[in-house]
N, CA, C and O atoms as a CHARMM CRD file, in Angstrom:
* protein
*
  372
    1    1 UNK  N      7.15300 158.28800-164.86500 PROA 1      0.00000
    2    1 UNK  CA     5.82100 157.75700-164.62200 PROA 1      0.00000
    3    1 UNK  C      5.94900 156.36500-164.00600 PROA 1      0.00000
    4    1 UNK  O      6.82900 155.58800-164.37500 PROA 1      0.00000
    5    2 UNK  N      5.06900 156.06800-163.07700 PROA 2      0.00000
    6    2 UNK  CA     5.10000 154.77000-162.42600 PROA 2      0.00000
    7    2 UNK  C      4.45100 153.71700-163.32200 PROA 2      0.00000
    8    2 UNK  O      3.43300 153.97100-163.96600 PROA 2      0.00000
    9    3 UNK  N      5.04900 152.55200-163.35000 PROA 3      0.00000
   10    3 UNK  CA     4.49200 151.47500-164.16900 PROA 3      0.00000
   11    3 UNK  C      3.23700 150.90600-163.50000 PROA 3      0.00000
   12    3 UNK  O      3.05400 151.03200-162.28900 PROA 3      0.00000
   13    4 UNK  N      2.39800 150.29300-164.29000 PROA 4      0.00000
   14    4 UNK  CA     1.18000 149.68600-163.75700 PROA 4      0.00000
   15    4 UNK  C      1.49500 148.57500-162.76400 PROA 4      0.00000
   16    4 UNK  O      0.78900 148.41600-161.76800 PROA 4      0.00000
   17    5 UNK  N      2.54800 147.80500-163.02700 PROA 5      0.00000
   18    5 UNK  CA     2.93600 146.72000-162.11800 PROA 5      0.00000
   19    5 UNK  C      3.33200 147.28100-160.75500 PROA 5      0.00000
   20    5 UNK  O      2.97700 146.71200-159.72300 PROA 5      0.00000
   21    6 UNK  N      4.06600 148.39400-160.74700 PROA 6      0.00000
   22    6 UNK  CA     4.48000 149.01100-159.48200 PROA 6      0.00000
   23    6 UNK  C      3.27300 149.57500-158.73700 PROA 6      0.00000
   24    6 UNK  O      3.17100 149.43900-157.51800 PROA 6      0.00000
   25    7 UNK  N      2.36100 150.20800-159.47100 PROA 7      0.00000
   26    7 UNK  CA     1.15400 150.73600-158.84200 PROA 7      0.00000
   27    7 UNK  C      0.32100 149.62100-158.22900 PROA 7      0.00000
   28    7 UNK  O     -0.22100 149.77800-157.13500 PROA 7      0.00000
   29    8 UNK  N      0.21500 148.49800-158.92600 PROA 8      0.00000
   30    8 UNK  CA    -0.52600 147.36400-158.38400 PROA 8      0.00000
   31    8 UNK  C      0.16300 146.80000-157.13700 PROA 8      0.00000
   32    8 UNK  O     -0.50600 146.39500-156.18600 PROA 8      0.00000
   33    9 UNK  N      1.50400 146.77400-157.14300 PROA 9      0.00000
   34    9 UNK  CA     2.25400 146.32700-155.96500 PROA 9      0.00000
   35    9 UNK  C      1.95000 147.23600-154.78000 PROA 9      0.00000
   36    9 UNK  O      1.70200 146.75200-153.67600 PROA 9      0.00000
   37   10 UNK  N      1.96900 148.56300-155.00200 PROA 10     0.00000
   38   10 UNK  CA     1.66800 149.49900-153.92700 PROA 10     0.00000
   39   10 UNK  C      0.25600 149.32000-153.40700 PROA 10     0.00000
   40   10 UNK  O      0.02400 149.33400-152.19800 PROA 10     0.00000
   41   11 UNK  N     -0.68900 149.15000-154.32300 PROA 11     0.00000
   42   11 UNK  CA    -2.08400 148.97800-153.92200 PROA 11     0.00000
   43   11 UNK  C     -2.27100 147.67500-153.15300 PROA 11     0.00000
   44   11 UNK  O     -2.95000 147.65200-152.12600 PROA 11     0.00000
   45   12 UNK  N     -1.68400 146.60700-153.63600 PROA 12     0.00000
   46   12 UNK  CA    -1.84000 145.30600-152.99200 PROA 12     0.00000
   47   12 UNK  C     -1.21600 145.27200-151.59900 PROA 12     0.00000
   48   12 UNK  O     -1.65600 144.49900-150.74800 PROA 12     0.00000
   49   13 UNK  N     -0.20900 146.08900-151.35700 PROA 13     0.00000
   50   13 UNK  CA     0.48600 146.09900-150.07100 PROA 13     0.00000
   51   13 UNK  C      0.12000 147.29500-149.21500 PROA 13     0.00000
   52   13 UNK  O      0.79700 147.58300-148.22800 PROA 13     0.00000
   53   14 UNK  N     -0.93200 147.98600-149.57700 PROA 14     0.00000
   54   14 UNK  CA    -1.39000 149.13700-148.82000 PROA 14     0.00000
   55   14 UNK  C     -2.09700 148.67500-147.55400 PROA 14     0.00000
   56   14 UNK  O     -2.78400 147.65400-147.55700 PROA 14     0.00000
   57   15 UNK  N     -1.93000 149.41500-146.48800 PROA 15     0.00000
   58   15 UNK  CA    -2.59500 149.09300-145.23400 PROA 15     0.00000
   59   15 UNK  C     -4.11200 149.10000-145.40700 PROA 15     0.00000
   60   15 UNK  O     -4.82600 148.39700-144.69200 PROA 15     0.00000
   61   16 UNK  N     -4.59900 149.89300-146.35600 PROA 16     0.00000
   62   16 UNK  CA    -6.04700 149.97800-146.58000 PROA 16     0.00000
   63   16 UNK  C     -6.61700 148.74000-147.25800 PROA 16     0.00000
   64   16 UNK  O     -7.81600 148.48300-147.16100 PROA 16     0.00000
   65   17 UNK  N     -5.78100 147.97400-147.94000 PROA 17     0.00000
   66   17 UNK  CA    -6.27600 146.80700-148.66900 PROA 17     0.00000
   67   17 UNK  C     -5.88900 145.48000-148.03000 PROA 17     0.00000
   68   17 UNK  O     -6.35400 144.42600-148.46500 PROA 17     0.00000
   69   18 UNK  N     -5.04600 145.51700-147.00500 PROA 18     0.00000
   70   18 UNK  CA    -4.64900 144.27400-146.34300 PROA 18     0.00000
   71   18 UNK  C     -5.78400 143.73200-145.49000 PROA 18     0.00000
   72   18 UNK  O     -6.64400 144.48500-145.03200 PROA 18     0.00000
   73   19 UNK  N     -5.78100 142.43900-145.28100 PROA 19     0.00000
   74   19 UNK  CA    -6.78800 141.78600-144.45500 PROA 19     0.00000
   75   19 UNK  C     -6.12000 140.74700-143.56500 PROA 19     0.00000
   76   19 UNK  O     -4.97700 140.35100-143.79600 PROA 19     0.00000
   77   20 UNK  N     -6.84700 140.31700-142.55200 PROA 20     0.00000
   78   20 UNK  CA    -6.41900 139.21100-141.71700 PROA 20     0.00000
   79   20 UNK  C     -5.10100 139.43800-140.99800 PROA 20     0.00000
   80   20 UNK  O     -4.84100 140.52100-140.47400 PROA 20     0.00000
   81   21 UNK  N     -4.27800 138.40700-140.98100 PROA 21     0.00000
   82   21 UNK  CA    -3.01500 138.43900-140.24200 PROA 21     0.00000
   83   21 UNK  C     -2.04300 139.47500-140.79600 PROA 21     0.00000
   84   21 UNK  O     -1.31800 140.11100-140.03200 PROA 21     0.00000
   85   22 UNK  N     -2.01800 139.65100-142.11800 PROA 22     0.00000
   86   22 UNK  CA    -1.13700 140.67300-142.70500 PROA 22     0.00000
   87   22 UNK  C     -1.47900 142.05900-142.16500 PROA 22     0.00000
   88   22 UNK  O     -0.59000 142.84500-141.83800 PROA 22     0.00000
   89   23 UNK  N     -2.78100 142.34900-142.07700 PROA 23     0.00000
   90   23 UNK  CA    -3.22100 143.64400-141.55800 PROA 23     0.00000
   91   23 UNK  C     -2.83500 143.80000-140.08800 PROA 23     0.00000
   92   23 UNK  O     -2.33800 144.85200-139.68300 PROA 23     0.00000
   93   24 UNK  N     -3.06100 142.76100-139.29300 PROA 24     0.00000
   94   24 UNK  CA    -2.72300 142.81500-137.86700 PROA 24     0.00000
   95   24 UNK  C     -1.22200 143.03300-137.65500 PROA 24     0.00000
   96   24 UNK  O     -0.81600 143.83600-136.81400 PROA 24     0.00000
   97   25 UNK  N     -0.40900 142.31500-138.42000 PROA 25     0.00000
   98   25 UNK  CA     1.04700 142.46100-138.28800 PROA 25     0.00000
   99   25 UNK  C      1.48600 143.88400-138.61400 PROA 25     0.00000
  100   25 UNK  O      2.29400 144.46700-137.89100 PROA 25     0.00000
  101   26 UNK  N      0.95800 144.44300-139.69600 PROA 26     0.00000
  102   26 UNK  CA     1.31900 145.80600-140.09100 PROA 26     0.00000
  103   26 UNK  C      0.82600 146.83100-139.07200 PROA 26     0.00000
  104   26 UNK  O      1.52700 147.79600-138.76700 PROA 26     0.00000
  105   27 UNK  N     -0.37900 146.62000-138.54700 PROA 27     0.00000
  106   27 UNK  CA    -0.95000 147.54400-137.57300 PROA 27     0.00000
  107   27 UNK  C     -0.12900 147.55600-136.28400 PROA 27     0.00000
  108   27 UNK  O      0.08600 148.61700-135.69800 PROA 27     0.00000
  109   28 UNK  N      0.32600 146.39500-135.84200 PROA 28     0.00000
  110   28 UNK  CA     1.14600 146.30200-134.62700 PROA 28     0.00000
  111   28 UNK  C      2.43300 147.12200-134.78600 PROA 28     0.00000
  112   28 UNK  O      2.89700 147.74800-133.83300 PROA 28     0.00000
  113   29 UNK  N      3.00200 147.11400-135.99300 PROA 29     0.00000
  114   29 UNK  CA     4.23200 147.86700-136.23200 PROA 29     0.00000
  115   29 UNK  C      3.98100 149.37100-136.27500 PROA 29     0.00000
  116   29 UNK  O      4.81500 150.15400-135.82200 PROA 29     0.00000
  117   30 UNK  N      2.83100 149.77700-136.82000 PROA 30     0.00000
  118   30 UNK  CA     2.56600 151.19800-137.01900 PROA 30     0.00000
  119   30 UNK  C      1.88200 151.88000-135.84400 PROA 30     0.00000
  120   30 UNK  O      2.03200 153.09100-135.68000 PROA 30     0.00000
  121   31 UNK  N      1.15000 151.16300-135.03400 PROA 31     0.00000
  122   31 UNK  CA     0.37700 151.77200-133.95000 PROA 31     0.00000
  123   31 UNK  C      1.20300 152.64000-133.00100 PROA 31     0.00000
  124   31 UNK  O      0.74900 153.72900-132.65100 PROA 31     0.00000
  125   32 UNK  N      2.39800 152.21300-132.56600 PROA 32     0.00000
  126   32 UNK  CA     3.17000 153.05900-131.64200 PROA 32     0.00000
  127   32 UNK  C      3.60200 154.40200-132.25400 PROA 32     0.00000
  128   32 UNK  O      3.90000 155.34900-131.52700 PROA 32     0.00000
  129   33 UNK  N      3.63400 154.47500-133.56400 PROA 33     0.00000
  130   33 UNK  CA     4.05100 155.71300-134.22600 PROA 33     0.00000
  131   33 UNK  C      2.96100 156.76100-134.16900 PROA 33     0.00000
  132   33 UNK  O      3.24800 157.95700-134.12800 PROA 33     0.00000
  133   34 UNK  N      1.70600 156.32200-134.16700 PROA 34     0.00000
  134   34 UNK  CA     0.58600 157.24200-134.28500 PROA 34     0.00000
  135   34 UNK  C     -0.27100 157.30800-133.02400 PROA 34     0.00000
  136   34 UNK  O     -1.49700 157.22900-133.10400 PROA 34     0.00000
  137   35 UNK  N      0.36200 157.45100-131.86800 PROA 35     0.00000
  138   35 UNK  CA    -0.39800 157.64400-130.63700 PROA 35     0.00000
  139   35 UNK  C     -0.97200 159.06000-130.64200 PROA 35     0.00000
  140   35 UNK  O     -0.51700 159.91600-131.40000 PROA 35     0.00000
  141   36 UNK  N     -1.96400 159.30100-129.80100 PROA 36     0.00000
  142   36 UNK  CA    -2.60100 160.62000-129.78900 PROA 36     0.00000
  143   36 UNK  C     -1.60700 161.71600-129.41500 PROA 36     0.00000
  144   36 UNK  O     -1.66100 162.81500-129.96700 PROA 36     0.00000
  145   37 UNK  N     -0.71400 161.43200-128.49700 PROA 37     0.00000
  146   37 UNK  CA     0.29000 162.43100-128.11500 PROA 37     0.00000
  147   37 UNK  C      1.23100 162.77800-129.25500 PROA 37     0.00000
  148   37 UNK  O      1.55700 163.94600-129.46900 PROA 37     0.00000
  149   38 UNK  N      1.66400 161.76600-129.98100 PROA 38     0.00000
  150   38 UNK  CA     2.56400 162.01300-131.11000 PROA 38     0.00000
  151   38 UNK  C      1.83400 162.72900-132.24100 PROA 38     0.00000
  152   38 UNK  O      2.41700 163.57800-132.91600 PROA 38     0.00000
  153   39 UNK  N      0.56000 162.39300-132.45300 PROA 39     0.00000
  154   39 UNK  CA    -0.21100 163.07400-133.48800 PROA 39     0.00000
  155   39 UNK  C     -0.38700 164.55100-133.14300 PROA 39     0.00000
  156   39 UNK  O     -0.33700 165.40800-134.02500 PROA 39     0.00000
  157   40 UNK  N     -0.59300 164.84900-131.85900 PROA 40     0.00000
  158   40 UNK  CA    -0.72500 166.25000-131.43500 PROA 40     0.00000
  159   40 UNK  C      0.57000 167.01100-131.69400 PROA 40     0.00000
  160   40 UNK  O      0.54400 168.16600-132.11800 PROA 40     0.00000
  161   41 UNK  N      1.70200 166.36100-131.43800 PROA 41     0.00000
  162   41 UNK  CA     2.98700 167.01300-131.70100 PROA 41     0.00000
  163   41 UNK  C      3.19900 167.22200-133.19800 PROA 41     0.00000
  164   41 UNK  O      3.76900 168.23400-133.60600 PROA 41     0.00000
  165   42 UNK  N      2.74800 166.27700-134.01600 PROA 42     0.00000
  166   42 UNK  CA     2.90000 166.37600-135.46700 PROA 42     0.00000
  167   42 UNK  C      2.00700 167.46700-136.05300 PROA 42     0.00000
  168   42 UNK  O      2.34800 168.06700-137.07300 PROA 42     0.00000
  169   43 UNK  N      0.87200 167.72500-135.41900 PROA 43     0.00000
  170   43 UNK  CA    -0.11000 168.65500-135.98000 PROA 43     0.00000
  171   43 UNK  C      0.48600 170.03300-136.21900 PROA 43     0.00000
  172   43 UNK  O      0.26000 170.62800-137.27300 PROA 43     0.00000
  173   44 UNK  N      1.23700 170.54200-135.26600 PROA 44     0.00000
  174   44 UNK  CA     1.83000 171.87100-135.42000 PROA 44     0.00000
  175   44 UNK  C      2.74100 171.93300-136.64500 PROA 44     0.00000
  176   44 UNK  O      2.71400 172.90800-137.39500 PROA 44     0.00000
  177   45 UNK  N      3.53100 170.91100-136.83900 PROA 45     0.00000
  178   45 UNK  CA     4.43400 170.87200-137.99000 PROA 45     0.00000
  179   45 UNK  C      3.65400 170.78000-139.29400 PROA 45     0.00000
  180   45 UNK  O      3.95100 171.49900-140.24800 PROA 45     0.00000
  181   46 UNK  N      2.66400 169.90600-139.34000 PROA 46     0.00000
  182   46 UNK  CA     1.85700 169.74800-140.55000 PROA 46     0.00000
  183   46 UNK  C      1.12800 171.05300-140.86000 PROA 46     0.00000
  184   46 UNK  O      1.04500 171.45600-142.02100 PROA 46     0.00000
  185   47 UNK  N      0.60600 171.70800-139.84100 PROA 47     0.00000
  186   47 UNK  CA    -0.08600 172.98900-140.02300 PROA 47     0.00000
  187   47 UNK  C      0.87300 174.05800-140.54800 PROA 47     0.00000
  188   47 UNK  O      0.53200 174.79600-141.47200 PROA 47     0.00000
  189   48 UNK  N      2.06900 174.14300-139.96500 PROA 48     0.00000
  190   48 UNK  CA     3.07000 175.12100-140.40300 PROA 48     0.00000
  191   48 UNK  C      3.46200 174.87200-141.85900 PROA 48     0.00000
  192   48 UNK  O      3.57800 175.81200-142.64500 PROA 48     0.00000
  193   49 UNK  N      3.66500 173.60300-142.21300 PROA 49     0.00000
  194   49 UNK  CA     4.02700 173.28000-143.58600 PROA 49     0.00000
  195   49 UNK  C      2.88200 173.61600-144.54600 PROA 49     0.00000
  196   49 UNK  O      3.12100 174.03900-145.67800 PROA 49     0.00000
  197   50 UNK  N      1.65600 173.43100-144.09900 PROA 50     0.00000
  198   50 UNK  CA     0.49700 173.78300-144.91300 PROA 50     0.00000
  199   50 UNK  C      0.41700 175.28100-145.16100 PROA 50     0.00000
  200   50 UNK  O      0.08600 175.71700-146.26300 PROA 50     0.00000
  201   51 UNK  N      0.72000 176.06700-144.13500 PROA 51     0.00000
  202   51 UNK  CA     0.72300 177.52300-144.29600 PROA 51     0.00000
  203   51 UNK  C      1.80900 177.96300-145.27900 PROA 51     0.00000
  204   51 UNK  O      1.59400 178.86900-146.08400 PROA 51     0.00000
  205   52 UNK  N      2.97100 177.32200-145.21000 PROA 52     0.00000
  206   52 UNK  CA     4.03600 177.62800-146.17200 PROA 52     0.00000
  207   52 UNK  C      3.59800 177.27800-147.59000 PROA 52     0.00000
  208   52 UNK  O      3.87200 178.02000-148.53300 PROA 52     0.00000
  209   53 UNK  N      2.91300 176.13600-147.73400 PROA 53     0.00000
  210   53 UNK  CA     2.42800 175.72800-149.04700 PROA 53     0.00000
  211   53 UNK  C      1.44700 176.75200-149.60300 PROA 53     0.00000
  212   53 UNK  O      1.51600 177.09700-150.78300 PROA 53     0.00000
  213   54 UNK  N      0.54700 177.23400-148.77600 PROA 54     0.00000
  214   54 UNK  CA    -0.42400 178.24000-149.21800 PROA 54     0.00000
  215   54 UNK  C      0.30000 179.49500-149.69800 PROA 54     0.00000
  216   54 UNK  O     -0.06400 180.06600-150.72600 PROA 54     0.00000
  217   55 UNK  N      1.31900 179.92400-148.96400 PROA 55     0.00000
  218   55 UNK  CA     2.08800 181.11500-149.36100 PROA 55     0.00000
  219   55 UNK  C      2.79600 180.90400-150.69600 PROA 55     0.00000
  220   55 UNK  O      2.77500 181.77800-151.56200 PROA 55     0.00000
  221   56 UNK  N      3.41900 179.74600-150.85500 PROA 56     0.00000
  222   56 UNK  CA     4.14100 179.45100-152.09200 PROA 56     0.00000
  223   56 UNK  C      3.17800 179.35200-153.26400 PROA 56     0.00000
  224   56 UNK  O      3.46500 179.85800-154.34900 PROA 56     0.00000
  225   57 UNK  N      2.03000 178.70000-153.05500 PROA 57     0.00000
  226   57 UNK  CA     1.04500 178.58700-154.12300 PROA 57     0.00000
  227   57 UNK  C      0.48700 179.95300-154.51100 PROA 57     0.00000
  228   57 UNK  O      0.28700 180.22600-155.69500 PROA 57     0.00000
  229   58 UNK  N      0.23500 180.80800-153.52800 PROA 58     0.00000
  230   58 UNK  CA    -0.26600 182.15500-153.82200 PROA 58     0.00000
  231   58 UNK  C      0.76600 182.93300-154.63100 PROA 58     0.00000
  232   58 UNK  O      0.42100 183.64600-155.57300 PROA 58     0.00000
  233   59 UNK  N      2.03000 182.79000-154.25400 PROA 59     0.00000
  234   59 UNK  CA     3.09800 183.47300-154.99000 PROA 59     0.00000
  235   59 UNK  C      3.16900 182.96900-156.43000 PROA 59     0.00000
  236   59 UNK  O      3.30200 183.76200-157.36200 PROA 59     0.00000
  237   60 UNK  N      3.08100 181.65700-156.61100 PROA 60     0.00000
  238   60 UNK  CA     3.14300 181.08300-157.96100 PROA 60     0.00000
  239   60 UNK  C      1.90400 181.41600-158.78500 PROA 60     0.00000
  240   60 UNK  O      1.99500 181.59300-160.00000 PROA 60     0.00000
  241   61 UNK  N      0.74700 181.50300-158.13100 PROA 61     0.00000
  242   61 UNK  CA    -0.47000 181.85500-158.85400 PROA 61     0.00000
  243   61 UNK  C     -0.44200 183.29900-159.35200 PROA 61     0.00000
  244   61 UNK  O     -1.10600 183.63400-160.33300 PROA 61     0.00000
  245   62 UNK  N      0.32500 184.14700-158.67500 PROA 62     0.00000
  246   62 UNK  CA     0.44600 185.53000-159.14400 PROA 62     0.00000
  247   62 UNK  C      1.29400 185.60900-160.41500 PROA 62     0.00000
  248   62 UNK  O      1.23500 186.59900-161.14400 PROA 62     0.00000
  249   63 UNK  N      2.08100 184.56300-160.67500 PROA 63     0.00000
  250   63 UNK  CA     2.95700 184.52800-161.85000 PROA 63     0.00000
  251   63 UNK  C      2.34800 183.75100-163.01800 PROA 63     0.00000
  252   63 UNK  O      2.67200 184.01500-164.17600 PROA 63     0.00000
  253   64 UNK  N      1.46600 182.79500-162.71400 PROA 64     0.00000
  254   64 UNK  CA     0.90900 181.92900-163.76100 PROA 64     0.00000
  255   64 UNK  C     -0.54500 181.60500-163.43300 PROA 64     0.00000
  256   64 UNK  O     -0.98500 181.76500-162.29400 PROA 64     0.00000
  257   65 UNK  N     -1.27900 181.15100-164.43500 PROA 65     0.00000
  258   65 UNK  CA    -2.68900 180.81700-164.23000 PROA 65     0.00000
  259   65 UNK  C     -2.91000 179.35400-163.86300 PROA 65     0.00000
  260   65 UNK  O     -3.96700 179.00700-163.33700 PROA 65     0.00000
  261   66 UNK  N     -1.94600 178.50300-164.12700 PROA 66     0.00000
  262   66 UNK  CA    -2.11600 177.06700-163.89500 PROA 66     0.00000
  263   66 UNK  C     -0.98200 176.53200-163.03200 PROA 66     0.00000
  264   66 UNK  O      0.16600 176.96000-163.14500 PROA 66     0.00000
  265   67 UNK  N     -1.33000 175.59400-162.17500 PROA 67     0.00000
  266   67 UNK  CA    -0.33900 174.93800-161.31600 PROA 67     0.00000
  267   67 UNK  C     -0.46500 173.43300-161.48100 PROA 67     0.00000
  268   67 UNK  O     -1.56100 172.91200-161.69000 PROA 67     0.00000
  269   68 UNK  N      0.64800 172.74600-161.38700 PROA 68     0.00000
  270   68 UNK  CA     0.65300 171.28800-161.39800 PROA 68     0.00000
  271   68 UNK  C      0.48300 170.82300-159.95200 PROA 68     0.00000
  272   68 UNK  O      1.45700 170.70400-159.20900 PROA 68     0.00000
  273   69 UNK  N     -0.76000 170.56200-159.56600 PROA 69     0.00000
  274   69 UNK  CA    -1.04000 170.23900-158.16800 PROA 69     0.00000
  275   69 UNK  C     -0.44500 168.89500-157.75100 PROA 69     0.00000
  276   69 UNK  O     -0.16200 168.69000-156.57100 PROA 69     0.00000
  277   70 UNK  N     -0.25600 167.99800-158.67900 PROA 70     0.00000
  278   70 UNK  CA     0.39000 166.73400-158.32900 PROA 70     0.00000
  279   70 UNK  C      1.81800 167.00300-157.85900 PROA 70     0.00000
  280   70 UNK  O      2.26100 166.45300-156.85200 PROA 70     0.00000
  281   71 UNK  N      2.51900 167.83500-158.58100 PROA 71     0.00000
  282   71 UNK  CA     3.88300 168.20000-158.22200 PROA 71     0.00000
  283   71 UNK  C      3.91900 168.89000-156.86100 PROA 71     0.00000
  284   71 UNK  O      4.75800 168.57000-156.01800 PROA 71     0.00000
  285   72 UNK  N      3.01100 169.83000-156.65200 PROA 72     0.00000
  286   72 UNK  CA     2.99600 170.55900-155.38100 PROA 72     0.00000
  287   72 UNK  C      2.59600 169.67000-154.21400 PROA 72     0.00000
  288   72 UNK  O      3.12200 169.82600-153.11200 PROA 72     0.00000
  289   73 UNK  N      1.67500 168.74100-154.43700 PROA 73     0.00000
  290   73 UNK  CA     1.29400 167.84100-153.34800 PROA 73     0.00000
  291   73 UNK  C      2.44000 166.88400-153.00100 PROA 73     0.00000
  292   73 UNK  O      2.61400 166.52400-151.83600 PROA 73     0.00000
  293   74 UNK  N      3.21800 166.47400-154.00500 PROA 74     0.00000
  294   74 UNK  CA     4.38900 165.63200-153.74100 PROA 74     0.00000
  295   74 UNK  C      5.43600 166.40500-152.93400 PROA 74     0.00000
  296   74 UNK  O      6.04000 165.85800-152.01100 PROA 74     0.00000
  297   75 UNK  N      5.64500 167.65600-153.27900 PROA 75     0.00000
  298   75 UNK  CA     6.60400 168.48300-152.53500 PROA 75     0.00000
  299   75 UNK  C      6.14900 168.67400-151.09800 PROA 75     0.00000
  300   75 UNK  O      6.95100 168.58000-150.16900 PROA 75     0.00000
  301   76 UNK  N      4.86100 168.94400-150.91600 PROA 76     0.00000
  302   76 UNK  CA     4.31000 169.13200-149.57500 PROA 76     0.00000
  303   76 UNK  C      4.47200 167.85500-148.74900 PROA 76     0.00000
  304   76 UNK  O      4.90200 167.90700-147.59700 PROA 76     0.00000
  305   77 UNK  N      4.12800 166.72300-149.33600 PROA 77     0.00000
  306   77 UNK  CA     4.24400 165.44600-148.63000 PROA 77     0.00000
  307   77 UNK  C      5.68800 165.16200-148.23700 PROA 77     0.00000
  308   77 UNK  O      5.95500 164.71300-147.12200 PROA 77     0.00000
  309   78 UNK  N      6.61300 165.42200-149.14800 PROA 78     0.00000
  310   78 UNK  CA     8.04200 165.21700-148.85500 PROA 78     0.00000
  311   78 UNK  C      8.48800 166.12900-147.71500 PROA 78     0.00000
  312   78 UNK  O      9.21600 165.69800-146.82100 PROA 78     0.00000
  313   79 UNK  N      8.05000 167.39400-147.74400 PROA 79     0.00000
  314   79 UNK  CA     8.40000 168.32600-146.67900 PROA 79     0.00000
  315   79 UNK  C      7.86300 167.86500-145.32900 PROA 79     0.00000
  316   79 UNK  O      8.57600 167.90600-144.32600 PROA 79     0.00000
  317   80 UNK  N      6.61000 167.42800-145.30400 PROA 80     0.00000
  318   80 UNK  CA     5.98900 167.00600-144.04700 PROA 80     0.00000
  319   80 UNK  C      6.68200 165.76000-143.50500 PROA 80     0.00000
  320   80 UNK  O      7.02700 165.71600-142.32400 PROA 80     0.00000
  321   81 UNK  N      6.88900 164.76300-144.33300 PROA 81     0.00000
  322   81 UNK  CA     7.53300 163.52800-143.87200 PROA 81     0.00000
  323   81 UNK  C      8.95700 163.81000-143.41200 PROA 81     0.00000
  324   81 UNK  O      9.37600 163.32300-142.36200 PROA 81     0.00000
  325   82 UNK  N      9.69600 164.58500-144.18100 PROA 82     0.00000
  326   82 UNK  CA    11.06500 164.92000-143.79500 PROA 82     0.00000
  327   82 UNK  C     11.12900 165.65000-142.46800 PROA 82     0.00000
  328   82 UNK  O     12.01000 165.39300-141.64800 PROA 82     0.00000
  329   83 UNK  N     10.18800 166.56600-142.26200 PROA 83     0.00000
  330   83 UNK  CA    10.19700 167.35300-141.03900 PROA 83     0.00000
  331   83 UNK  C      9.69700 166.55700-139.84100 PROA 83     0.00000
  332   83 UNK  O     10.31800 166.58600-138.77800 PROA 83     0.00000
  333   84 UNK  N      8.58700 165.85000-139.99800 PROA 84     0.00000
  334   84 UNK  CA     8.00800 165.09600-138.87800 PROA 84     0.00000
  335   84 UNK  C      8.87500 163.89400-138.51600 PROA 84     0.00000
  336   84 UNK  O      9.15900 163.66500-137.34000 PROA 84     0.00000
  337   85 UNK  N      9.29500 163.13300-139.51300 PROA 85     0.00000
  338   85 UNK  CA    10.01100 161.89300-139.24000 PROA 85     0.00000
  339   85 UNK  C     11.48900 162.10300-138.91200 PROA 85     0.00000
  340   85 UNK  O     12.05400 161.40800-138.06800 PROA 85     0.00000
  341   86 UNK  N     12.10800 163.07600-139.59600 PROA 86     0.00000
  342   86 UNK  CA    13.55600 163.21700-139.46300 PROA 86     0.00000
  343   86 UNK  C     14.01700 164.57400-138.94300 PROA 86     0.00000
  344   86 UNK  O     15.20900 164.76600-138.70100 PROA 86     0.00000
  345   87 UNK  N     13.10100 165.51100-138.76900 PROA 87     0.00000
  346   87 UNK  CA    13.45800 166.84000-138.27700 PROA 87     0.00000
  347   87 UNK  C     14.23400 167.66200-139.30400 PROA 87     0.00000
  348   87 UNK  O     14.99200 168.56000-138.93800 PROA 87     0.00000
  349   88 UNK  N     14.04700 167.35800-140.57900 PROA 88     0.00000
  350   88 UNK  CA    14.76600 168.05600-141.64100 PROA 88     0.00000
  351   88 UNK  C     13.84000 169.01200-142.38200 PROA 88     0.00000
  352   88 UNK  O     12.67500 168.69700-142.62100 PROA 88     0.00000
  353   89 UNK  N     14.36000 170.17800-142.74100 PROA 89     0.00000
  354   89 UNK  CA    13.61900 171.08700-143.60000 PROA 89     0.00000
  355   89 UNK  C     14.08700 170.81300-145.02200 PROA 89     0.00000
  356   89 UNK  O     15.12800 171.31700-145.44400 PROA 89     0.00000
  357   90 UNK  N     13.32400 170.01800-145.75900 PROA 90     0.00000
  358   90 UNK  CA    13.72600 169.56400-147.09100 PROA 90     0.00000
  359   90 UNK  C     13.67700 170.65700-148.13900 PROA 90     0.00000
  360   90 UNK  O     14.31700 170.54200-149.18500 PROA 90     0.00000
  361   91 UNK  N     12.92400 171.72200-147.87400 PROA 91     0.00000
  362   91 UNK  CA    12.79300 172.86200-148.78700 PROA 91     0.00000
  363   91 UNK  C     12.45800 172.39900-150.21200 PROA 91     0.00000
  364   91 UNK  O     13.14900 172.74500-151.17000 PROA 91     0.00000
  365   92 UNK  N     11.41200 171.63100-150.32600 PROA 92     0.00000
  366   92 UNK  CA    10.97400 171.12500-151.62700 PROA 92     0.00000
  367   92 UNK  C     10.13500 172.13700-152.39000 PROA 92     0.00000
  368   92 UNK  O      9.39600 171.76600-153.30200 PROA 92     0.00000
  369   93 UNK  N     10.23800 173.37500-152.04100 PROA 93     0.00000
  370   93 UNK  CA     9.39800 174.41200-152.65800 PROA 93     0.00000
  371   93 UNK  C      9.81800 174.65600-154.06500 PROA 93     0.00000
  372   93 UNK  O      9.23000 175.49400-154.74800 PROA 93     0.00000
């Protein structure tokens, strides 16, 4: 479990909560990563990973009535980041 101090650190340094010069500096670093062309290329991968997640969840739901969605969302996020950023199939299923 994450400590409250760590969660506050993450929140305080989130792009959504930054203001002024800190926000501008962070935005300048991140903007080239998220151009419309790159987002279009990422969409196919994110969509494919989402379809895999749906299949895995359907398979698991046939075995049990309850799922830990936090766990599954973490696995999905890890798969997407690994695939989009590094071209790796992390197989976090």
